[in-house]
C-alpha positions as CSV (number, residue, x, y, z in Angstrom):
1,M,13.3,14.2,-13.9
2,I,13.9,14.5,-10.2
3,R,12.5,12.2,-8.1
4,V,11.4,13.8,-4.5
5,L,9.9,12.0,-1.4
6,I,6.5,13.6,-0.3
7,D,5.6,13.2,3.2
8,T,2.5,12.2,4.7
9,N,1.4,15.2,5.8
10,I,1.7,17.0,2.3
11,V,-0.5,14.3,0.6
12,L,-3.1,14.6,3.6
13,D,-3.2,18.4,3.3
14,A,-3.8,18.2,-0.2
15,Y,-6.6,15.6,-0.5
16,L,-8.0,16.5,2.7
17,H,-7.9,20.4,1.9
18,R,-6.7,20.8,5.4
19,G,-6.9,24.4,6.2
20,E,-4.2,26.6,5.5
21,F,-1.7,24.0,4.2
22,A,-3.9,22.9,1.7
23,F,-2.8,25.4,-1.1
24,L,0.8,24.9,-1.3
25,A,0.1,21.0,-1.0
26,L,-1.9,21.5,-4.0
27,E,0.2,23.1,-6.1
28,I,2.9,20.2,-5.1
29,I,0.4,17.6,-6.3
30,H,-0.7,19.8,-9.4
31,K,3.2,19.9,-10.2
32,I,3.4,16.3,-10.0
33,D,0.4,15.8,-12.0
34,E,2.3,18.2,-14.6
35,K,5.0,15.8,-14.8
36,K,7.4,18.4,-13.6
37,F,9.1,16.2,-10.9
38,E,8.4,12.6,-9.6
39,G,6.7,12.6,-6.3
40,C,7.2,9.5,-4.1
41,I,5.8,8.1,-1.1
42,S,7.0,4.7,0.8
43,A,4.9,1.8,0.9
44,S,4.1,2.8,4.4
45,V,2.9,5.6,4.1
46,V,-0.3,4.0,1.9
47,T,-1.8,2.5,5.2
48,D,-0.9,5.6,7.1
49,L,-3.1,7.7,4.5
50,Y,-5.9,5.3,4.8
51,F,-6.1,5.4,8.6
52,I,-5.7,9.1,9.1
53,A,-8.0,9.8,6.4
54,R,-10.6,7.6,7.7
55,K,-10.1,9.0,11.0
56,Y,-10.4,12.6,9.7
57,T,-13.5,11.9,7.6
58,H,-15.1,9.3,9.1
59,E,-15.8,7.9,5.8
60,T,-14.4,4.6,4.5
61,V,-15.2,5.3,1.1
62,T,-13.5,8.9,1.3
63,A,-10.4,7.2,2.7
64,L,-10.1,4.7,0.0
65,E,-10.7,7.3,-2.8
66,I,-7.6,9.2,-1.3
67,V,-5.8,6.3,-1.2
68,K,-6.8,5.4,-5.1
69,A,-5.8,8.9,-6.1
70,A,-2.4,9.1,-4.1
71,C,-1.4,5.5,-5.8
72,M,-2.1,6.8,-9.5
73,L,0.0,9.8,-8.9
74,L,2.5,8.9,-6.9
75,T,5.5,6.4,-7.1
76,I,5.1,4.1,-4.2
77,I,8.7,3.1,-3.2
78,P,9.3,-0.3,-1.6
79,V,9.8,-1.0,2.1
80,D,11.4,-4.0,3.5
81,K,13.2,-5.7,6.5
82,T,16.7,-3.8,5.9
83,I,14.7,-0.4,5.5
84,I,13.1,-1.2,9.0
85,Q,16.3,-2.2,10.4
86,S,18.0,0.9,9.2
87,A,15.6,2.9,10.6
88,L,15.6,1.1,13.8
89,D,19.5,1.7,14.2
90,S,19.5,5.3,13.0
91,A,20.0,8.2,15.0
92,M,16.6,10.0,13.6
93,N,14.1,10.3,16.5
94,D,10.8,9.6,14.4
95,F,10.7,6.2,13.4
96,E,8.0,6.5,10.8
97,D,9.9,9.7,9.4
98,A,13.0,7.3,9.5
99,V,11.5,4.7,7.5
100,Q,10.6,7.0,4.7
101,A,14.2,8.3,4.8
102,F,15.6,5.0,4.4
103,A,13.5,3.7,1.6
104,A,13.8,6.9,-0.1
105,K,17.7,6.7,-0.1
106,A,17.2,3.2,-1.0
107,M,15.8,4.7,-4.2
108,N,18.6,7.5,-4.4
109,I,16.2,10.2,-3.6
110,S,17.9,12.8,-1.8
111,I,15.3,15.5,-1.4
112,V,12.0,15.1,0.9
113,V,8.9,17.6,1.1
114,T,7.6,17.9,4.4
115,R,5.6,20.5,6.9
116,D,7.5,18.9,9.8
117,K,11.4,19.5,9.0
118,T,12.2,18.3,12.8
119,G,11.3,14.9,11.8
120,F,13.9,14.4,9.0
121,V,17.1,15.7,11.0
122,D,19.7,13.6,10.8
123,S,18.3,11.8,7.8
124,G,20.9,13.1,5.3
125,M,18.3,14.4,3.2
126,T,17.8,17.9,1.7
127,V,14.7,18.7,3.6
128,Y,11.9,21.8,2.2
129,T,8.9,23.0,3.5
130,P,6.4,22.8,0.4
131,Q,6.9,26.7,0.2
132,E,11.0,26.0,0.2
133,F,10.6,23.5,-2.5
134,L,8.2,25.3,-4.6
135,A,10.9,28.2,-4.6
136,Y,13.5,25.6,-5.3
137,L,11.6,24.5,-8.3
138,K,11.6,27.9,-9.7
139,T,15.3,28.1,-9.8
140,L,15.4,24.7,-11.9
141,L,12.9,26.6,-14.7
142,I,10.1,24.0,-13.8
């Protein structure tokens, strides 16, 4: 089974039903739930999910429900000092995305799905938008 890093924006689009982005994000979440592939997020994303969901909904309970749902469905990959240092030393312009990328690479994950491909430039990962990733899954007959 392939393992894929799911960027924060995809998780939030799905669980917060954010406009035009929700449909494809929910399709990705459903594919993970159907065990078509393993969806992963870095440990650092968990607190980001809570912070952004609470700010978006103005509801602590809803934000916590989103975090719980994400943690039940997605594999949480570790972030440690080595990963933080690698992100700080990297050529990547977005520190948050660099942390995610280095955490993923430490777990031999080479694919990331995101709406913002520019954040993962120089990550050394294969970067897909949700639409591109779903098309890729079809080529694998998943």
